NUVO-845112 format. One record per residue (C-alpha): z, x, y. Coordinates in steps of 0.25 Angstrom, whole numbers, padded with zeros to 4 digits, always signed. Layout:
BEGIN
+-------+-------+-------+
:    c3 :    c1 :    c2 :
+-------+-------+-------+
:     Z :     X :     Y :
...
+-------+-------+-------+
END
This chain:
BEGIN
+-------+-------+-------+
:    c3 :    c1 :    c2 :
+-------+-------+-------+
: +0084 : +0495 : -0042 :
: +0073 : +0488 : -0033 :
: +0078 : +0483 : -0020 :
: +0069 : +0470 : -0015 :
: +0063 : +0472 : -0002 :
: +0067 : +0462 : +0009 :
: +0054 : +0461 : +0015 :
: +0048 : +0455 : +0003 :
: +0059 : +0444 : +0001 :
: +0056 : +0440 : +0015 :
: +0041 : +0439 : +0013 :
: +0043 : +0430 : +0001 :
: +0053 : +0420 : +0009 :
: +0043 : +0420 : +0020 :
: +0031 : +0416 : +0011 :
: +0040 : +0405 : +0004 :
: +0043 : +0399 : +0018 :
: +0029 : +0399 : +0022 :
: +0024 : +0393 : +0009 :
: +0035 : +0382 : +0011 :
: +0031 : +0379 : +0026 :
: +0017 : +0378 : +0022 :
: +0020 : +0368 : +0010 :
: +0029 : +0360 : +0020 :
: +0018 : +0360 : +0030 :
: +0007 : +0355 : +0020 :
: +0016 : +0345 : +0014 :
: +0020 : +0339 : +0028 :
: +0005 : +0339 : +0032 :
: +0001 : +0332 : +0019 :
: +0012 : +0322 : +0022 :
: +0008 : +0319 : +0036 :
: -0007 : +0318 : +0032 :
: -0003 : +0308 : +0020 :
: +0006 : +0300 : +0029 :
: -0006 : +0298 : +0039 :
: -0016 : +0294 : +0028 :
: -0017 : +0278 : +0028 :
: -0014 : +0272 : +0014 :
: -0026 : +0269 : +0005 :
: -0031 : +0255 : +0006 :
: -0026 : +0247 : -0007 :
: -0036 : +0243 : -0017 :
: -0037 : +0228 : -0022 :
: -0046 : +0222 : -0033 :
: -0056 : +0212 : -0026 :
: -0054 : +0203 : -0038 :
: -0039 : +0200 : -0035 :
: -0041 : +0195 : -0020 :
: -0048 : +0183 : -0015 :
: -0059 : +0186 : -0006 :
: -0067 : +0176 : +0003 :
: -0078 : +0176 : +0012 :
: -0077 : +0171 : +0027 :
: -0087 : +0159 : +0029 :
: -0092 : +0151 : +0040 :
: -0095 : +0136 : +0040 :
: -0087 : +0123 : +0038 :
: -0073 : +0123 : +0032 :
: -0065 : +0111 : +0027 :
: -0051 : +0111 : +0032 :
: -0042 : +0105 : +0021 :
: -0028 : +0104 : +0016 :
: -0024 : +0104 : +0001 :
: -0012 : +0097 : -0005 :
: -0006 : +0094 : -0019 :
: -0003 : +0080 : -0024 :
: -0004 : +0070 : -0035 :
: -0012 : +0057 : -0038 :
: -0004 : +0044 : -0036 :
: -0007 : +0030 : -0038 :
: -0013 : +0023 : -0026 :
: -0008 : +0009 : -0032 :
: +0007 : +0009 : -0035 :
: +0014 : -0004 : -0039 :
: +0029 : -0005 : -0041 :
: +0033 : -0016 : -0050 :
: +0045 : -0023 : -0045 :
: +0055 : -0032 : -0053 :
: +0052 : -0047 : -0050 :
: +0066 : -0051 : -0056 :
: +0079 : -0046 : -0059 :
: +0081 : -0041 : -0073 :
: +0086 : -0030 : -0082 :
: +0076 : -0020 : -0088 :
: +0075 : -0023 : -0103 :
: +0063 : -0014 : -0107 :
: +0053 : -0005 : -0101 :
: +0040 : -0009 : -0108 :
: +0032 : +0003 : -0103 :
: +0034 : +0017 : -0098 :
: +0028 : +0024 : -0086 :
: +0013 : +0029 : -0087 :
: +0010 : +0016 : -0095 :
: -0003 : +0009 : -0092 :
: +0000 : -0005 : -0087 :
: -0008 : -0018 : -0084 :
: -0004 : -0030 : -0075 :
: +0004 : -0037 : -0086 :
: +0010 : -0025 : -0093 :
: +0025 : -0027 : -0094 :
: +0033 : -0014 : -0091 :
: +0047 : -0019 : -0090 :
: +0055 : -0030 : -0096 :
: +0067 : -0036 : -0089 :
: +0077 : -0046 : -0093 :
: +0085 : -0057 : -0084 :
: +0093 : -0067 : -0092 :
: +0096 : -0075 : -0079 :
: +0081 : -0076 : -0076 :
: +0079 : -0081 : -0090 :
: +0089 : -0092 : -0089 :
: +0084 : -0096 : -0075 :
: +0070 : -0097 : -0081 :
: +0075 : -0106 : -0092 :
: +0083 : -0115 : -0082 :
: +0070 : -0116 : -0074 :
: +0062 : -0120 : -0085 :
: +0072 : -0131 : -0089 :
: +0073 : -0136 : -0074 :
: +0057 : -0137 : -0074 :
: +0058 : -0145 : -0087 :
: +0069 : -0154 : -0082 :
: +0061 : -0157 : -0069 :
: +0048 : -0160 : -0077 :
: +0056 : -0169 : -0086 :
: +0063 : -0176 : -0074 :
: +0049 : -0178 : -0067 :
: +0043 : -0185 : -0080 :
: +0055 : -0194 : -0081 :
: +0054 : -0197 : -0066 :
: +0039 : -0201 : -0068 :
: +0043 : -0210 : -0080 :
: +0054 : -0217 : -0071 :
: +0044 : -0219 : -0060 :
: +0033 : -0225 : -0069 :
: +0044 : -0235 : -0075 :
: +0047 : -0239 : -0061 :
: +0033 : -0240 : -0057 :
: +0030 : -0249 : -0069 :
: +0042 : -0258 : -0065 :
: +0038 : -0259 : -0051 :
: +0024 : -0262 : -0056 :
: +0030 : -0273 : -0065 :
: +0038 : -0279 : -0053 :
: +0025 : -0279 : -0045 :
: +0017 : -0286 : -0056 :
: +0028 : -0297 : -0058 :
: +0028 : -0299 : -0043 :
: +0013 : -0301 : -0043 :
: +0015 : -0311 : -0055 :
: +0025 : -0319 : -0047 :
: +0016 : -0319 : -0035 :
: +0004 : -0324 : -0043 :
: +0013 : -0335 : -0049 :
: +0019 : -0339 : -0036 :
: +0005 : -0339 : -0030 :
: +0000 : -0348 : -0041 :
: +0011 : -0358 : -0040 :
: +0009 : -0358 : -0025 :
: -0006 : -0361 : -0026 :
: -0003 : -0372 : -0036 :
: +0007 : -0378 : -0027 :
: -0003 : -0377 : -0016 :
: -0013 : -0386 : -0023 :
: -0002 : -0396 : -0026 :
: +0003 : -0397 : -0012 :
: -0011 : -0402 : -0008 :
: -0009 : -0414 : -0016 :
: +0006 : -0415 : -0011 :
: +0012 : -0412 : -0024 :
: +0019 : -0399 : -0018 :
: +0028 : -0400 : -0005 :
: +0024 : -0390 : +0006 :
: +0038 : -0384 : +0004 :
: +0036 : -0381 : -0010 :
: +0023 : -0375 : -0007 :
: +0029 : -0366 : +0003 :
: +0039 : -0361 : -0007 :
: +0028 : -0357 : -0016 :
: +0021 : -0350 : -0005 :
: +0033 : -0342 : -0001 :
: +0035 : -0338 : -0016 :
: +0020 : -0333 : -0016 :
: +0022 : -0325 : -0003 :
: +0035 : -0319 : -0008 :
: +0029 : -0314 : -0021 :
: +0018 : -0308 : -0013 :
: +0028 : -0301 : -0004 :
: +0036 : -0295 : -0016 :
: +0023 : -0290 : -0021 :
: +0019 : -0283 : -0008 :
: +0033 : -0277 : -0007 :
: +0033 : -0272 : -0021 :
: +0020 : -0265 : -0019 :
: +0025 : -0258 : -0006 :
: +0037 : -0254 : -0015 :
: +0028 : -0248 : -0025 :
: +0021 : -0240 : -0015 :
: +0033 : -0235 : -0009 :
: +0039 : -0232 : -0023 :
: +0026 : -0224 : -0026 :
: +0028 : -0215 : -0014 :
: +0042 : -0213 : -0018 :
: +0038 : -0210 : -0032 :
: +0028 : -0199 : -0027 :
: +0039 : -0193 : -0019 :
: +0048 : -0192 : -0030 :
: +0037 : -0187 : -0040 :
: +0034 : -0176 : -0030 :
: +0048 : -0172 : -0029 :
: +0050 : -0171 : -0044 :
: +0037 : -0163 : -0045 :
: +0042 : -0153 : -0034 :
: +0055 : -0152 : -0042 :
: +0046 : -0149 : -0055 :
: +0038 : -0139 : -0047 :
: +0050 : -0132 : -0042 :
: +0056 : -0131 : -0056 :
: +0043 : -0126 : -0061 :
: +0042 : -0115 : -0050 :
: +0056 : -0111 : -0053 :
: +0053 : -0110 : -0068 :
: +0040 : -0102 : -0065 :
: +0048 : -0093 : -0056 :
: +0058 : -0090 : -0067 :
: +0048 : -0089 : -0078 :
: +0040 : -0079 : -0069 :
: +0053 : -0071 : -0066 :
: +0056 : -0071 : -0081 :
: +0042 : -0066 : -0084 :
: +0044 : -0055 : -0074 :
: +0055 : -0049 : -0082 :
: +0043 : -0043 : -0089 :
: +0039 : -0033 : -0078 :
: +0024 : -0032 : -0077 :
: +0016 : -0022 : -0069 :
: +0006 : -0031 : -0063 :
: -0005 : -0020 : -0061 :
: -0013 : -0011 : -0070 :
: -0009 : +0004 : -0069 :
: +0001 : +0014 : -0074 :
: +0016 : +0012 : -0075 :
: +0020 : +0023 : -0067 :
: +0035 : +0021 : -0066 :
: +0047 : +0013 : -0071 :
: +0059 : +0012 : -0063 :
: +0069 : +0004 : -0072 :
: +0077 : +0007 : -0085 :
: +0080 : -0002 : -0096 :
: +0093 : -0010 : -0093 :
: +0091 : -0009 : -0078 :
: +0094 : -0021 : -0069 :
: +0083 : -0023 : -0059 :
: +0082 : -0032 : -0047 :
: +0070 : -0040 : -0041 :
: +0061 : -0031 : -0034 :
: +0065 : -0018 : -0040 :
: +0054 : -0008 : -0043 :
: +0052 : -0007 : -0058 :
: +0039 : +0001 : -0061 :
: +0028 : +0007 : -0054 :
: +0013 : +0005 : -0058 :
: +0001 : +0013 : -0053 :
: -0014 : +0012 : -0054 :
: -0019 : +0025 : -0060 :
: -0033 : +0021 : -0056 :
: -0030 : +0022 : -0041 :
: -0024 : +0035 : -0037 :
: -0022 : +0043 : -0024 :
: -0019 : +0057 : -0021 :
: -0006 : +0061 : -0014 :
: -0007 : +0075 : -0008 :
: +0004 : +0083 : -0002 :
: -0001 : +0091 : +0010 :
: +0008 : +0101 : +0018 :
: +0012 : +0095 : +0031 :
: +0006 : +0107 : +0039 :
: -0008 : +0103 : +0033 :
: -0007 : +0088 : +0033 :
: -0008 : +0087 : +0048 :
: -0023 : +0086 : +0048 :
: -0024 : +0076 : +0036 :
: -0031 : +0063 : +0040 :
: -0033 : +0050 : +0033 :
: -0047 : +0050 : +0026 :
: -0049 : +0065 : +0025 :
: -0056 : +0069 : +0012 :
: -0048 : +0075 : +0000 :
: -0052 : +0082 : -0012 :
: -0041 : +0080 : -0023 :
: -0041 : +0089 : -0035 :
: -0036 : +0081 : -0047 :
: -0037 : +0093 : -0057 :
: -0047 : +0085 : -0064 :
: -0057 : +0084 : -0052 :
: -0058 : +0083 : -0037 :
: -0058 : +0069 : -0031 :
: -0061 : +0066 : -0016 :
: -0051 : +0057 : -0008 :
: -0047 : +0054 : +0006 :
: -0033 : +0055 : +0013 :
: -0028 : +0041 : +0013 :
: -0014 : +0042 : +0018 :
: -0004 : +0053 : +0023 :
: +0011 : +0052 : +0022 :
: +0017 : +0052 : +0036 :
: +0029 : +0060 : +0031 :
: +0031 : +0074 : +0027 :
: +0038 : +0077 : +0014 :
: +0042 : +0091 : +0010 :
: +0032 : +0097 : +0019 :
: +0020 : +0089 : +0014 :
: +0013 : +0076 : +0018 :
: +0007 : +0067 : +0007 :
: -0007 : +0063 : +0008 :
: -0013 : +0052 : +0000 :
: -0028 : +0053 : -0004 :
: -0037 : +0042 : -0008 :
: -0048 : +0045 : -0018 :
: -0062 : +0042 : -0015 :
: -0067 : +0047 : -0028 :
: -0063 : +0043 : -0043 :
: -0052 : +0051 : -0049 :
: -0055 : +0059 : -0061 :
: -0050 : +0055 : -0075 :
: -0036 : +0059 : -0077 :
: -0031 : +0056 : -0063 :
: -0018 : +0049 : -0064 :
: -0005 : +0047 : -0055 :
: +0003 : +0060 : -0052 :
: -0008 : +0069 : -0055 :
: -0007 : +0082 : -0047 :
: -0018 : +0085 : -0038 :
: -0022 : +0093 : -0025 :
: -0030 : +0088 : -0014 :
: -0038 : +0094 : -0002 :
: -0039 : +0086 : +0011 :
: -0051 : +0090 : +0020 :
: -0046 : +0090 : +0034 :
: -0058 : +0094 : +0041 :
: -0071 : +0102 : +0041 :
: -0073 : +0113 : +0051 :
: -0087 : +0117 : +0054 :
: -0092 : +0132 : +0057 :
: -0079 : +0139 : +0054 :
: -0076 : +0153 : +0048 :
: -0068 : +0152 : +0036 :
: -0063 : +0159 : +0023 :
: -0054 : +0155 : +0011 :
: -0040 : +0153 : +0014 :
: -0031 : +0166 : +0013 :
: -0019 : +0166 : +0005 :
: -0010 : +0168 : +0017 :
: -0019 : +0161 : +0028 :
: -0014 : +0150 : +0037 :
: -0021 : +0141 : +0047 :
: -0022 : +0147 : +0061 :
: -0015 : +0160 : +0058 :
: -0020 : +0175 : +0058 :
: -0019 : +0183 : +0045 :
: -0025 : +0196 : +0040 :
: -0036 : +0196 : +0029 :
: -0043 : +0208 : +0022 :
: -0058 : +0207 : +0025 :
: -0067 : +0214 : +0015 :
: -0076 : +0225 : +0020 :
: -0091 : +0224 : +0019 :
: -0092 : +0233 : +0007 :
: -0081 : +0224 : +0000 :
: -0072 : +0237 : -0003 :
: -0061 : +0235 : +0007 :
: -0054 : +0225 : +0015 :
: -0048 : +0226 : +0029 :
: -0037 : +0217 : +0035 :
: -0042 : +0208 : +0046 :
: -0035 : +0198 : +0055 :
: -0040 : +0184 : +0053 :
: -0036 : +0171 : +0061 :
: -0037 : +0158 : +0053 :
: -0040 : +0144 : +0058 :
: -0040 : +0131 : +0050 :
: -0036 : +0132 : +0035 :
: -0041 : +0124 : +0024 :
: -0037 : +0123 : +0009 :
: -0046 : +0135 : +0005 :
: -0052 : +0140 : +0018 :
: -0047 : +0145 : +0032 :
: -0054 : +0146 : +0045 :
: -0056 : +0160 : +0051 :
: -0054 : +0161 : +0066 :
: -0054 : +0176 : +0068 :
: -0055 : +0189 : +0060 :
: -0066 : +0186 : +0050 :
: -0081 : +0181 : +0050 :
: -0090 : +0174 : +0040 :
: -0094 : +0183 : +0029 :
: -0081 : +0192 : +0029 :
: -0073 : +0193 : +0016 :
: -0058 : +0192 : +0016 :
: -0047 : +0193 : +0006 :
: -0039 : +0180 : +0005 :
: -0029 : +0184 : -0005 :
: -0015 : +0187 : -0002 :
: -0015 : +0201 : +0003 :
: +0000 : +0202 : +0007 :
: +0001 : +0214 : -0002 :
: -0008 : +0222 : +0007 :
: -0002 : +0219 : +0020 :
: +0000 : +0234 : +0023 :
: -0014 : +0238 : +0022 :
: -0026 : +0234 : +0031 :
: -0037 : +0237 : +0021 :
: -0039 : +0236 : +0006 :
: -0049 : +0241 : -0004 :
: -0056 : +0231 : -0014 :
: -0060 : +0235 : -0028 :
+-------+-------+-------+
END
């Protein structure tokens, strides 16, 4: 039987220990080396990022807002009389002319009042005609009386003159002659009095005729008013345009002055833009605006700003200075760019995805060979719709990545394919 030697066993154990220590040392050294090696720069495809070149020159500062086209002329059609809606003749979006009937109303009381007013007018006219006939009859009677008086005067005058000749021969006493003279004078006085009465009566007749004419005019005015109100039960637009809205339903009772419908002129439109309140502070009346109607870009100017802020936005009205393209209609969605000012001799670049005015951000600047990009600090100035002013960190000719690079916040350099 062989007996193993102890010295050989110890040697094997020692060798194994040494090998283990060496392996552990190698692994530890490798781990330390690897931990101190910087991670390799990530690689991205150049075609997947937005790259722009820094420029120097003039930059237009502008703001953009969404909005819609709205009519510049809006007319509300009020009810001129009380009534009940019998029928809606047209529906919204219909083209209308000034005499187009859009709603039919009914008012039985107004119909009765119109008939009564018509009969009152006829009665006044008939009464005036009868009054004229009576006046004419009285005038003829008075003329007959005057003619009779003049005849009596002439007869008395003839008798007096004949008696006057006889008195020269002593055939008529002076007393009788005097009586005939008195008769002639009395006849002449009655004629004069009757003429004065005729003149006074004429003035009285004119006053009475004027009063009767006034009554007729009053009755006619009332009848015309009732007839006009009756015609207004057929509600007309009064203008050319498009029936935008009807605010009544069949059977509804409405009062005088109630708004029934809205009519707009589609040929005269303006733009209403919604601008963020933080960007609206520099907007002024008269600034130029480019409005994209989805069917062409049209120039305009700022004509009005809403003094109130609603939902964080300010409404800006734009008046067009160019003709709108075909297809422009109310409520068409648009967007507009308002030019605030033009800044001369400034360094600028396209607007970064996460860039804000007067802030400092980091951008990846592409190297001269175009293979890598290094992170640099950049201070921004004034911003516009698509561009931003560079105050520090870049110079004209530099190329930078403007895309969202938040996924690479942990690295300071990247490689480009």
